[in-house]
FIVEX-547283 format. One record per residue (C-alpha): x, y, z; residue in three letters; residue number from 1; chain. Coordinates in nm, 3 decimals. Example, Ala and Ser with C-alpha at 12.3 -4.5 7.8 and 13.67 -1.06 7.14 Angstrom:
<atoms>
ATOM        px        py        pz    aa     i   ch
ATOM     1.230    -0.450     0.780   ALA     1    A
ATOM     1.367    -0.106     0.714   SER     2    A
</atoms>
This chain:
<atoms>
ATOM        px        py        pz    aa     i   ch
ATOM    -6.458    -0.458    -1.804   MET     1    A
ATOM    -6.541    -0.809    -1.924   SER     2    A
ATOM    -6.277    -0.851    -2.192   SER     3    A
ATOM    -6.021    -0.712    -2.408   SER     4    A
ATOM    -5.772    -0.799    -2.682   ARG     5    A
ATOM    -5.518    -1.008    -2.434   ASP     6    A
ATOM    -5.762    -1.231    -2.213   GLY     7    A
ATOM    -6.085    -1.220    -2.038   ILE     8    A
ATOM    -6.122    -1.086    -1.698   TYR     9    A
ATOM    -6.391    -1.057    -1.411   GLU    10    A
ATOM    -6.705    -0.922    -1.505   ALA    11    A
ATOM    -6.822    -0.555    -1.379   GLY    12    A
ATOM    -6.638    -0.219    -1.340   ILE    13    A
ATOM    -6.369    -0.146    -1.061   VAL    14    A
ATOM    -6.256     0.142    -0.924   ASP    15    A
ATOM    -5.884     0.128    -0.846   PRO    16    A
ATOM    -5.902     0.368    -0.529   GLY    17    A
ATOM    -5.526     0.501    -0.482   ILE    18    A
ATOM    -5.208     0.340    -0.495   PRO    19    A
ATOM    -5.177     0.093    -0.207   ASN    20    A
ATOM    -5.003     0.195     0.087   LYS    21    A
ATOM    -4.796    -0.153     0.117   ASP    22    A
ATOM    -4.736    -0.301    -0.206   PRO    23    A
ATOM    -4.521    -0.619    -0.258   THR    24    A
ATOM    -4.113    -0.482    -0.278   ALA    25    A
ATOM    -4.034    -0.418    -0.648   SER    26    A
ATOM    -3.658    -0.491    -0.744   PHE    27    A
ATOM    -3.657    -0.183    -0.941   TRP    28    A
ATOM    -3.720     0.021    -0.624   GLN    29    A
ATOM    -3.430    -0.146    -0.417   SER    30    A
ATOM    -3.261     0.155    -0.432   GLU    31    A
ATOM    -3.434     0.432    -0.356   LEU    32    A
ATOM    -3.384     0.790    -0.531   HIS    33    A
ATOM    -3.318     1.047    -0.297   PRO    34    A
ATOM    -3.626     1.220    -0.461   LEU    35    A
ATOM    -3.827     0.938    -0.311   ALA    36    A
ATOM    -4.018     1.110    -0.011   ASN    37    A
ATOM    -3.955     1.489    -0.195   HIS    38    A
ATOM    -4.187     1.736    -0.123   GLN    39    A
ATOM    -4.147     2.086    -0.280   SER    40    A
ATOM    -4.294     2.392    -0.081   PRO    41    A
ATOM    -4.664     2.384    -0.144   TRP    42    A
ATOM    -4.757     2.607    -0.442   PRO    43    A
ATOM    -4.931     2.924    -0.322   SER    44    A
ATOM    -5.014     3.043    -0.713   LYS    45    A
ATOM    -5.190     2.885    -0.979   PRO    46    A
ATOM    -5.004     2.669    -1.197   VAL    47    A
ATOM    -5.021     2.638    -1.552   ASP    48    A
ATOM    -5.007     2.250    -1.561   VAL    49    A
ATOM    -5.044     1.970    -1.268   ALA    50    A
ATOM    -4.981     1.644    -1.328   VAL    51    A
ATOM    -5.112     1.366    -1.158   ILE    52    A
ATOM    -4.876     1.077    -1.180   GLY    53    A
ATOM    -4.475     1.075    -1.182   ALA    54    A
ATOM    -4.417     0.811    -1.362   GLY    55    A
ATOM    -4.265     0.765    -1.752   ILE    56    A
ATOM    -4.565     0.972    -1.898   THR    57    A
ATOM    -4.580     1.237    -1.611   GLY    58    A
ATOM    -4.218     1.328    -1.614   VAL    59    A
ATOM    -4.209     1.367    -1.996   ASN    60    A
ATOM    -4.566     1.582    -1.963   VAL    61    A
ATOM    -4.313     1.792    -1.724   ALA    62    A
ATOM    -4.004     1.822    -1.874   ARG    63    A
ATOM    -3.931     2.122    -2.144   PRO    64    A
ATOM    -3.700     1.936    -2.397   GLU    65    A
ATOM    -3.911     1.696    -2.600   PRO    66    A
ATOM    -4.138     2.022    -2.733   MET    67    A
ATOM    -3.830     2.306    -2.750   LEU    68    A
ATOM    -3.603     2.058    -2.947   ARG    69    A
ATOM    -3.889     1.926    -3.171   GLY    70    A
ATOM    -3.873     1.555    -3.089   HIS    71    A
ATOM    -4.203     1.502    -3.249   TRP    72    A
ATOM    -4.015     1.443    -3.576   THR    73    A
ATOM    -4.040     1.111    -3.734   GLN    74    A
ATOM    -3.775     0.841    -3.647   ARG    75    A
ATOM    -3.675     0.544    -3.789   ARG    76    A
ATOM    -3.445     0.352    -3.503   THR    77    A
ATOM    -3.665     0.052    -3.397   TYR    78    A
ATOM    -3.739    -0.106    -3.081   GLN    79    A
ATOM    -3.993    -0.380    -3.013   ASN    80    A
ATOM    -4.173    -0.714    -3.181   ASN    81    A
ATOM    -4.523    -0.522    -3.328   SER    82    A
ATOM    -4.547    -0.844    -3.589   VAL    83    A
ATOM    -4.782    -0.992    -3.292   ALA    84    A
ATOM    -5.018    -0.669    -3.373   ASN    85    A
ATOM    -4.961    -0.607    -3.727   TRP    86    A
ATOM    -5.299    -0.781    -3.840   LYS    87    A
ATOM    -5.544    -0.706    -3.566   SER    88    A
ATOM    -5.402    -0.312    -3.600   HIS    89    A
ATOM    -5.477    -0.370    -3.992   ILE    90    A
ATOM    -5.819    -0.487    -3.907   GLN    91    A
ATOM    -5.942    -0.252    -3.656   THR    92    A
ATOM    -5.762     0.062    -3.769   TYR    93    A
ATOM    -5.675     0.027    -4.126   GLY    94    A
ATOM    -5.343    -0.019    -4.306   LEU    95    A
ATOM    -5.249     0.375    -4.275   GLU    96    A
ATOM    -5.297     0.367    -3.886   GLU    97    A
ATOM    -5.110     0.050    -3.846   ALA    98    A
ATOM    -4.831     0.183    -3.998   ILE    99    A
ATOM    -4.821     0.477    -3.767   ARG   100    A
ATOM    -4.870     0.286    -3.478   LEU   101    A
ATOM    -4.584     0.016    -3.600   ALA   102    A
ATOM    -4.374     0.307    -3.671   ILE   103    A
ATOM    -4.477     0.499    -3.323   PHE   104    A
ATOM    -4.376     0.178    -3.096   GLU   105    A
ATOM    -4.010     0.153    -3.269   HIS   106    A
ATOM    -3.918     0.504    -3.232   SER   107    A
ATOM    -3.919     0.502    -2.834   HIS   108    A
ATOM    -3.596     0.315    -2.859   LEU   109    A
ATOM    -3.354     0.633    -3.004   LYS   110    A
ATOM    -3.604     0.895    -2.793   VAL   111    A
ATOM    -3.538     0.734    -2.446   MET   112    A
ATOM    -3.158     0.655    -2.525   MET   113    A
ATOM    -3.137     1.023    -2.613   SER   114    A
ATOM    -3.302     1.152    -2.327   ALA   115    A
ATOM    -3.075     0.936    -2.078   ALA   116    A
ATOM    -2.782     1.033    -2.280   GLU   117    A
ATOM    -2.837     1.419    -2.289   GLU   118    A
ATOM    -2.888     1.420    -1.905   ASN   119    A
ATOM    -2.629     1.185    -1.813   GLY   120    A
ATOM    -2.824     0.956    -1.629   ILE   121    A
ATOM    -2.699     0.624    -1.512   ASP   122    A
ATOM    -3.001     0.376    -1.573   CYS   123    A
ATOM    -2.847     0.087    -1.672   ASP   124    A
ATOM    -2.964     0.136    -2.028   LEU   125    A
ATOM    -2.790    -0.167    -2.245   VAL   126    A
ATOM    -2.839    -0.193    -2.629   LEU   127    A
ATOM    -2.918    -0.542    -2.686   THR   128    A
ATOM    -3.122    -0.791    -2.929   GLU   129    A
ATOM    -3.496    -0.847    -2.824   GLY   130    A
ATOM    -3.621    -1.241    -2.923   VAL   131    A
ATOM    -3.946    -1.314    -2.949   ASP   132    A
ATOM    -3.911    -1.725    -2.895   ALA   133    A
ATOM    -4.207    -1.927    -3.032   TYR   134    A
ATOM    -4.311    -2.305    -2.869   TYR   135    A
ATOM    -4.579    -2.357    -3.124   ASP   136    A
ATOM    -4.575    -2.417    -3.501   GLU   137    A
ATOM    -4.951    -2.252    -3.556   ARG   138    A
ATOM    -4.825    -1.944    -3.372   THR   139    A
ATOM    -4.491    -1.894    -3.512   PHE   140    A
ATOM    -4.645    -1.966    -3.874   LYS   141    A
ATOM    -4.909    -1.701    -3.799   HIS   142    A
ATOM    -4.620    -1.477    -3.714   ALA   143    A
ATOM    -4.400    -1.558    -4.022   LEU   144    A
ATOM    -4.703    -1.448    -4.235   CYS   145    A
ATOM    -4.743    -1.109    -4.044   ASP   146    A
ATOM    -4.403    -1.022    -4.109   LEU   147    A
ATOM    -4.407    -1.087    -4.477   GLU   148    A
ATOM    -4.720    -0.859    -4.481   ASP   149    A
ATOM    -4.514    -0.615    -4.306   MET   150    A
ATOM    -4.246    -0.656    -4.540   LYS   151    A
ATOM    -4.497    -0.562    -4.848   THR   152    A
ATOM    -4.602    -0.222    -4.660   HIS   153    A
ATOM    -4.331    -0.107    -4.433   VAL   154    A
ATOM    -4.010    -0.269    -4.569   PRO   155    A
ATOM    -3.762    -0.029    -4.410   GLU   156    A
ATOM    -3.891    -0.159    -4.071   LEU   157    A
ATOM    -3.999    -0.515    -4.114   ALA   158    A
ATOM    -3.602    -0.537    -4.262   SER   159    A
ATOM    -3.494    -0.498    -3.892   GLN   160    A
ATOM    -3.642    -0.819    -3.797   TYR   161    A
ATOM    -3.454    -1.178    -3.819   ILE   162    A
ATOM    -3.578    -1.494    -3.873   VAL   163    A
ATOM    -3.414    -1.815    -3.699   SER   164    A
ATOM    -3.528    -2.153    -3.799   THR   165    A
ATOM    -3.175    -2.298    -3.696   ASP   166    A
ATOM    -3.185    -2.537    -3.385   ARG   167    A
ATOM    -2.833    -2.553    -3.357   ASP   168    A
ATOM    -2.814    -2.160    -3.319   TYR   169    A
ATOM    -3.102    -2.173    -3.115   ILE   170    A
ATOM    -2.953    -2.425    -2.836   LYS   171    A
ATOM    -2.580    -2.286    -2.876   ARG   172    A
ATOM    -2.618    -1.917    -2.909   VAL   173    A
ATOM    -2.990    -1.879    -2.719   LEU   174    A
ATOM    -2.964    -2.116    -2.504   LYS   175    A
ATOM    -3.310    -2.241    -2.551   LEU   176    A
ATOM    -3.465    -2.572    -2.496   SER   177    A
ATOM    -3.581    -2.817    -2.771   ASP   178    A
ATOM    -3.905    -2.702    -2.733   ARG   179    A
ATOM    -3.828    -2.390    -2.898   CYS   180    A
ATOM    -3.902    -2.417    -3.287   ILE   181    A
ATOM    -3.799    -2.054    -3.437   GLY   182    A
ATOM    -3.719    -1.729    -3.325   THR   183    A
ATOM    -3.784    -1.370    -3.447   ILE   184    A
ATOM    -3.538    -1.103    -3.319   SER   185    A
ATOM    -3.517    -0.746    -3.357   VAL   186    A
ATOM    -3.256    -0.482    -3.216   SER   187    A
ATOM    -3.398    -0.374    -2.871   ALA   188    A
ATOM    -3.259    -0.238    -2.497   ALA   189    A
ATOM    -3.318    -0.263    -2.156   SER   190    A
ATOM    -3.329    -0.003    -1.891   VAL   191    A
ATOM    -3.409     0.046    -1.508   TRP   192    A
ATOM    -3.738     0.226    -1.553   PRO   193    A
ATOM    -3.701     0.403    -1.211   TYR   194    A
ATOM    -3.360     0.547    -1.253   LYS   195    A
ATOM    -3.462     0.700    -1.559   LEU   196    A
ATOM    -3.789     0.853    -1.438   VAL   197    A
ATOM    -3.560     0.972    -1.141   THR   198    A
ATOM    -3.313     1.115    -1.324   GLY   199    A
ATOM    -3.520     1.322    -1.571   LEU   200    A
ATOM    -3.705     1.435    -1.254   LEU   201    A
ATOM    -3.417     1.552    -1.061   SER   202    A
ATOM    -3.280     1.833    -1.260   PRO   203    A
ATOM    -3.625     1.981    -1.317   LEU   204    A
ATOM    -3.689     1.949    -0.938   VAL   205    A
ATOM    -3.355     2.106    -0.833   HIS   206    A
ATOM    -3.358     2.376    -1.106   GLY   207    A
ATOM    -3.672     2.526    -0.977   GLY   208    A
ATOM    -3.887     2.403    -1.268   ARG   209    A
ATOM    -4.093     2.153    -1.116   LEU   210    A
ATOM    -4.287     2.126    -0.811   ASN   211    A
ATOM    -4.281     1.788    -0.653   LEU   212    A
ATOM    -4.527     1.659    -0.403   GLN   213    A
ATOM    -4.473     1.292    -0.347   THR   214    A
ATOM    -4.708     1.078    -0.090   ASN   215    A
ATOM    -5.010     1.326    -0.157   THR   216    A
ATOM    -5.300     1.135    -0.291   ALA   217    A
ATOM    -5.549     1.331    -0.502   VAL   218    A
ATOM    -5.922     1.313    -0.357   GLU   219    A
ATOM    -6.106     1.517    -0.571   GLN   220    A
ATOM    -6.115     1.769    -0.885   ILE   221    A
ATOM    -6.336     2.049    -0.881   VAL   222    A
ATOM    -6.400     2.136    -1.268   ASP   223    A
ATOM    -6.630     2.302    -1.528   SER   224    A
ATOM    -6.651     2.489    -1.804   ARG   225    A
ATOM    -6.681     2.818    -1.642   GLU   226    A
ATOM    -6.362     2.988    -1.559   GLY   227    A
ATOM    -6.001     2.949    -1.660   GLU   228    A
ATOM    -5.885     2.693    -1.411   SER   229    A
ATOM    -5.962     2.378    -1.218   GLY   230    A
ATOM    -5.914     2.273    -0.860   VAL   231    A
ATOM    -5.702     1.953    -0.749   VAL   232    A
ATOM    -5.795     1.893    -0.410   ARG   233    A
ATOM    -5.548     1.673    -0.223   THR   234    A
ATOM    -5.461     1.498     0.098   SER   235    A
ATOM    -5.245     1.797     0.174   ARG   236    A
ATOM    -5.420     2.057     0.034   GLY   237    A
ATOM    -5.564     2.231    -0.301   SER   238    A
ATOM    -5.361     2.314    -0.639   ILE   239    A
ATOM    -5.541     2.573    -0.886   ILE   240    A
ATOM    -5.378     2.501    -1.227   ALA   241    A
ATOM    -5.509     2.548    -1.575   ARG   242    A
ATOM    -5.419     2.225    -1.694   HIS   243    A
ATOM    -5.475     1.936    -1.516   ILE   244    A
ATOM    -5.318     1.557    -1.670   VAL   245    A
ATOM    -5.428     1.257    -1.519   HIS   246    A
ATOM    -5.091     1.035    -1.585   ALA   247    A
ATOM    -5.187     0.755    -1.329   THR   248    A
ATOM    -5.241     0.470    -1.575   ASN   249    A
ATOM    -5.442     0.210    -1.402   ALA   250    A
ATOM    -5.576     0.444    -1.149   TRP   251    A
ATOM    -5.724     0.675    -1.368   MET   252    A
ATOM    -6.075     0.560    -1.321   GLY   253    A
ATOM    -6.070     0.647    -0.948   HIS   254    A
ATOM    -6.076     1.012    -1.019   LEU   255    A
ATOM    -6.227     0.965    -1.374   LEU   256    A
ATOM    -6.546     0.734    -1.265   PRO   257    A
ATOM    -6.664     0.766    -1.668   GLU   258    A
ATOM    -6.364     0.550    -1.749   LEU   259    A
ATOM    -6.413     0.278    -1.546   ARG   260    A
ATOM    -6.637     0.081    -1.786   PRO   261    A
ATOM    -6.330     0.060    -2.035   PHE   262    A
ATOM    -6.045     0.078    -1.813   VAL   263    A
ATOM    -5.964    -0.217    -1.569   SER   264    A
ATOM    -5.667    -0.267    -1.320   PRO   265    A
ATOM    -5.481    -0.581    -1.387   VAL   266    A
ATOM    -5.201    -0.743    -1.146   ARG   267    A
ATOM    -4.882    -0.853    -1.366   GLY   268    A
ATOM    -4.648    -1.049    -1.191   ASN   269    A
ATOM    -4.273    -1.030    -1.185   VAL   270    A
ATOM    -3.946    -1.242    -1.064   VAL   271    A
ATOM    -3.573    -1.157    -1.080   HIS   272    A
ATOM    -3.347    -1.417    -1.114   TYR   273    A
ATOM    -2.986    -1.320    -0.940   ALA   274    A
ATOM    -2.673    -1.368    -1.161   SER   275    A
ATOM    -2.523    -1.505    -0.888   SER   276    A
ATOM    -2.636    -1.859    -0.978   LYS   277    A
ATOM    -2.662    -1.963    -1.309   ASP   278    A
ATOM    -3.047    -2.078    -1.315   ALA   279    A
ATOM    -3.115    -2.064    -1.676   PHE   280    A
ATOM    -2.766    -2.220    -1.754   GLY   281    A
ATOM    -2.511    -1.932    -1.902   ASN   282    A
ATOM    -2.771    -1.650    -1.865   VAL   283    A
ATOM    -2.541    -1.392    -1.986   LYS   284    A
ATOM    -2.646    -1.518    -2.323   ASP   285    A
ATOM    -3.030    -1.557    -2.258   TYR   286    A
ATOM    -3.149    -1.223    -2.401   ASP   287    A
ATOM    -3.501    -1.248    -2.490   TYR   288    A
ATOM    -3.600    -1.197    -2.150   ILE   289    A
ATOM    -3.481    -0.868    -1.995   ILE   290    A
ATOM    -3.148    -0.897    -1.946   GLN   291    A
ATOM    -2.938    -0.696    -1.727   ARG   292    A
ATOM    -2.580    -0.604    -1.775   LYS   293    A
ATOM    -2.486    -0.805    -1.490   SER   294    A
ATOM    -2.614    -1.118    -1.597   GLY   295    A
ATOM    -2.943    -1.127    -1.382   ASP   296    A
ATOM    -3.265    -1.145    -1.555   LEU   297    A
ATOM    -3.619    -0.995    -1.495   VAL   298    A
ATOM    -3.903    -1.213    -1.586   VAL   299    A
ATOM    -4.255    -1.082    -1.597   GLY   300    A
ATOM    -4.623    -1.015    -1.712   ARG   301    A
ATOM    -4.705    -1.383    -1.703   ALA   302    A
ATOM    -5.082    -1.255    -1.645   ASN   303    A
ATOM    -5.240    -1.611    -1.627   LEU   304    A
ATOM    -5.584    -1.576    -1.483   GLY   305    A
ATOM    -5.589    -1.228    -1.522   ARG   306    A
ATOM    -5.827    -1.059    -1.243   ARG   307    A
ATOM    -5.919    -0.680    -1.241   ALA   308    A
ATOM    -5.773    -0.551    -0.929   THR   309    A
ATOM    -5.548    -0.275    -0.836   SER   310    A
ATOM    -5.447    -0.429    -0.524   ASN   311    A
ATOM    -5.052    -0.526    -0.565   ASP   312    A
ATOM    -4.971    -0.581    -0.189   SER   313    A
ATOM    -5.012    -0.967    -0.297   GLN   314    A
ATOM    -4.917    -1.180    -0.617   THR   315    A
ATOM    -5.112    -1.468    -0.794   ASP   316    A
ATOM    -5.086    -1.840    -0.764   LEU   317    A
ATOM    -5.109    -1.942    -1.098   ALA   318    A
ATOM    -4.823    -1.667    -1.269   PRO   319    A
ATOM    -4.614    -1.697    -1.004   MET   320    A
ATOM    -4.596    -2.094    -1.042   SER   321    A
ATOM    -4.544    -2.028    -1.406   HIS   322    A
ATOM    -4.242    -1.786    -1.360   LEU   323    A
ATOM    -4.072    -2.000    -1.121   ARG   324    A
ATOM    -4.137    -2.319    -1.322   GLY   325    A
ATOM    -4.006    -2.107    -1.649   LEU   326    A
ATOM    -3.634    -2.226    -1.647   PRO   327    A
ATOM    -3.709    -2.565    -1.685   HIS   328    A
ATOM    -3.917    -2.519    -1.988   GLU   329    A
ATOM    -3.746    -2.304    -2.183   VAL   330    A
ATOM    -3.397    -2.316    -2.120   ALA   331    A
ATOM    -3.131    -2.514    -2.242   LEU   332    A
ATOM    -2.952    -2.627    -1.895   SER   333    A
ATOM    -3.131    -2.512    -1.618   PRO   334    A
ATOM    -3.044    -2.570    -1.268   LEU   335    A
ATOM    -3.234    -2.862    -1.113   PRO   336    A
ATOM    -3.341    -2.579    -0.859   LEU   337    A
ATOM    -3.332    -2.290    -1.092   ALA   338    A
ATOM    -3.629    -2.116    -0.854   SER   339    A
ATOM    -3.389    -2.077    -0.581   THR   340    A
ATOM    -3.189    -1.805    -0.740   THR   341    A
ATOM    -3.531    -1.561    -0.744   ILE   342    A
ATOM    -3.440    -1.303    -0.469   ASP   343    A
ATOM    -3.758    -1.060    -0.584   ALA   344    A
ATOM    -4.102    -1.156    -0.680   ALA   345    A
ATOM    -4.366    -0.863    -0.662   TRP   346    A
ATOM    -4.681    -0.761    -0.867   SER   347    A
ATOM    -4.728    -0.446    -1.052   GLY   348    A
ATOM    -5.116    -0.278    -1.191   ILE   349    A
ATOM    -5.135    -0.281    -1.552   LEU   350    A
ATOM    -5.398    -0.053    -1.707   ALA   351    A
ATOM    -5.563    -0.262    -2.003   PHE   352    A
ATOM    -5.828    -0.082    -2.197   THR   353    A
ATOM    -6.181    -0.230    -2.360   GLU   354    A
ATOM    -6.036    -0.143    -2.705   ASP   355    A
ATOM    -5.656    -0.234    -2.680   GLY   356    A
ATOM    -5.555     0.130    -2.697   SER   357    A
ATOM    -5.452     0.402    -2.451   PRO   358    A
ATOM    -5.610     0.687    -2.399   PHE   359    A
ATOM    -5.483     1.041    -2.468   ILE   360    A
ATOM    -5.659     1.361    -2.521   GLY   361    A
ATOM    -5.877     1.589    -2.373   ARG   362    A
ATOM    -6.159     1.465    -2.165   LEU   363    A
ATOM    -6.479     1.524    -2.361   PRO   364    A
ATOM    -6.701     1.651    -2.117   SER   365    A
ATOM    -6.818     2.013    -2.003   PRO   366    A
ATOM    -6.746     1.926    -1.612   SER   367    A
ATOM    -6.400     1.811    -1.722   ARG   368    A
ATOM    -6.293     2.117    -1.921   ALA   369    A
ATOM    -5.978     2.118    -1.797   HIS   370    A
ATOM    -5.856     1.798    -1.760   GLN   371    A
ATOM    -5.642     1.581    -1.987   TRP   372    A
ATOM    -5.581     1.184    -1.989   VAL   373    A
ATOM    -5.267     1.019    -2.068   CYS   374    A
ATOM    -5.258     0.650    -1.975   GLY   375    A
ATOM    -5.396     0.327    -2.000   CYS   376    A
ATOM    -5.103     0.121    -2.217   TYR   377    A
ATOM    -5.252    -0.218    -2.241   HIS   378    A
ATOM    -4.933    -0.321    -2.086   GLY   379    A
ATOM    -4.709    -0.167    -2.367   TYR   380    A
ATOM    -4.629     0.128    -2.153   GLY   381    A
ATOM    -4.252     0.104    -2.226   MET   382    A
ATOM    -4.365     0.197    -2.600   THR   383    A
ATOM    -4.619     0.423    -2.587   LYS   384    A
ATOM    -4.565     0.627    -2.267   ALA   385    A
ATOM    -4.288     0.841    -2.371   PHE   386    A
ATOM    -4.388     0.949    -2.661   ARG   387    A
ATOM    -4.749     0.965    -2.575   ALA   388    A
ATOM    -4.664     1.241    -2.302   ALA   389    A
ATOM    -4.522     1.437    -2.623   GLU   390    A
ATOM    -4.864     1.406    -2.770   MET   391    A
ATOM    -5.077     1.536    -2.489   VAL   392    A
ATOM    -4.822     1.838    -2.447   VAL   393    A
ATOM    -4.875     1.927    -2.826   LEU   394    A
ATOM    -5.236     1.923    -2.792   MET   395    A
ATOM    -5.215     2.147    -2.435   ILE   396    A
ATOM    -4.989     2.392    -2.628   LEU   397    A
ATOM    -5.262     2.401    -2.900   GLY   398    A
ATOM    -5.051     2.262    -3.196   GLU   399    A
ATOM    -5.134     2.014    -3.430   THR   400    A
ATOM    -5.009     1.699    -3.399   LEU   401    A
ATOM    -4.798     1.583    -3.660   PRO   402    A
ATOM    -4.878     1.321    -3.905   GLU   403    A
ATOM    -4.678     1.066    -3.708   ASP   404    A
ATOM    -4.873     1.019    -3.422   TYR   405    A
ATOM    -5.156     0.737    -3.411   PRO   406    A
ATOM    -5.496     0.910    -3.398   ARG   407    A
ATOM    -5.668     0.539    -3.252   SER   408    A
ATOM    -5.507     0.671    -2.882   MET   409    A
ATOM    -5.692     0.971    -2.904   LEU   410    A
ATOM    -5.948     0.989    -2.618   LEU   411    A
ATOM    -6.271     1.136    -2.817   THR   412    A
ATOM    -6.668     1.130    -2.754   GLU   413    A
ATOM    -6.710     0.926    -3.060   GLU   414    A
ATOM    -6.484     0.650    -2.909   ARG   415    A
ATOM    -6.625     0.659    -2.602   LEU   416    A
ATOM    -6.979     0.575    -2.749   ARG   417    A
ATOM    -6.853     0.330    -2.948   GLU   418    A
ATOM    -6.695     0.171    -2.644   LEU   419    A
ATOM    -7.054     0.202    -2.454   ALA   420    A
ATOM    -7.225     0.046    -2.716   LYS   421    A
ATOM    -7.133    -0.346    -2.645   ASP   422    A
ATOM    -7.080    -0.273    -2.259   ASN   423    A
ATOM    -7.314    -0.448    -2.034   ASP   424    A
ATOM    -7.231    -0.264    -1.731   TYR   425    A
ATOM    -7.280     0.120    -1.854   MET   426    A
ATOM    -7.606     0.163    -1.658   SER   427    A
ATOM    -7.399     0.177    -1.324   SER   428    A
ATOM    -7.217     0.489    -1.444   VAL   429    A
ATOM    -7.326     0.833    -1.562   CYS   430    A
ATOM    -7.154     0.945    -1.889   ILE   431    A
</atoms>
C-alpha cells in the first residue's frame, strides 16, 4: 500500500506472515497471565465459531455478555478526541455517517468500563482527562473550527470538550512548555489492555465456554460455498467451524491475500517512563499522554518515517529519537537526562487501511463462504475494536445492525472495487 490518511508508506504489497516469535518486550506484557501459554483440550467435534486472534476484538467476539444484555444500544458516555477526524469524515462519508462514527468511538469508554467492572477485573482502569496539546497555530485553529462545526450538528457530544488557551493553566496545571499554544480536553480513561483481555478470557476458559489454543499458528483455511463449515488448519491440527472470524488486525493479509493491497502492517514505537524519577517534571499532573495511576507514563505512536512491516523484533530510529527527546520540548521542567528514566522501549504492529476505515463483515467471496473479518483499525483500536466485535457477532447471528453502528466500516464487494480502482499493485493479487 502506498498511501493512507495518516502518512506515506513504502510502495507495494506486504505479506505480514505470522506474529514474530521474538518480539520486542512490551511493558504491557511484563506481568504474564496464567493463560499466557494455555492450551485447552483439542476440539474433537466441529465448533460453531473459531476466532483467530485473542486480543480485544477476539475476546469480545467470544464472550456472550454483549449480545445477551443488549449492549448494542446507543450510549452517551464519551471518550476520545474525534475532533481531528470530524471534517474528513464528513467529506468522505457524509454528515450522518460522521455523526455515527463520532458517537460510536466515544461510546467505548462506558462499554469497556462496564465489562471490567462486571467481571471484577483489576486492569488499572482509571478515569482521567484526555488532552490534545497543540504546538502549531494553524493546526489549533483548524481544530477549533472543527469543534465549532461539531457543536452545530452534535451539541451533546461537542459540549464535552473543553478548550483552554490560558498559558498559566497550561504551564501550572498541565506542566506543558511555552511551545504549547492551546489544548482541547475531554473525559477519557487509561487501562492496562493485556490485563483487560486476559481478565475477560479467564472466566470463559475456566467456565468451559471457550476453548483457548495459544502458541498455535493458523497455516491455512480450507473453505468454499459448498458444505456447512470451513476447516482451520493449524500447526497442531485442524478445526472444523461453521464460522471463522479473522481478528488478527495487522496479520489479516497473511491468510487473506486478497486484502493485502488494502491493509498495511505498520510498526509503531512506544516507550515507558518509570515513575521513580521525575522525567517530565511532576508527572502526576501530566495527563495528556497515557498517565498511569502510579505516576509512570507510556508514550507512543510516534510513527515518523513509517515502514510497511510486520517485524516487531526491533524499533525504528527516528521515532525512538523523537520519543526519547519528547520531555525536553513539551514538558515545563523536565529532568536534564529525562531519557534515562525510560525502562522499557518496544514496538507493536498496527493495521492501516487504504481508506482509513476498519474491515468488518463477511468476506464477499464464494471461496470464503464461512469467513468473517473484524479488524484493521488504522491505529484507533481502543475506540473501535470492542464494539466492532459486537457488529460482527450480530451479523453472524443474522441480526439487523442497529442504526448507531457505522456503515462505512463494513467490508463489501463494492468497497473493495472502489479501493482497487486507485491501487497500482492489484495486478499481483487475484480478487
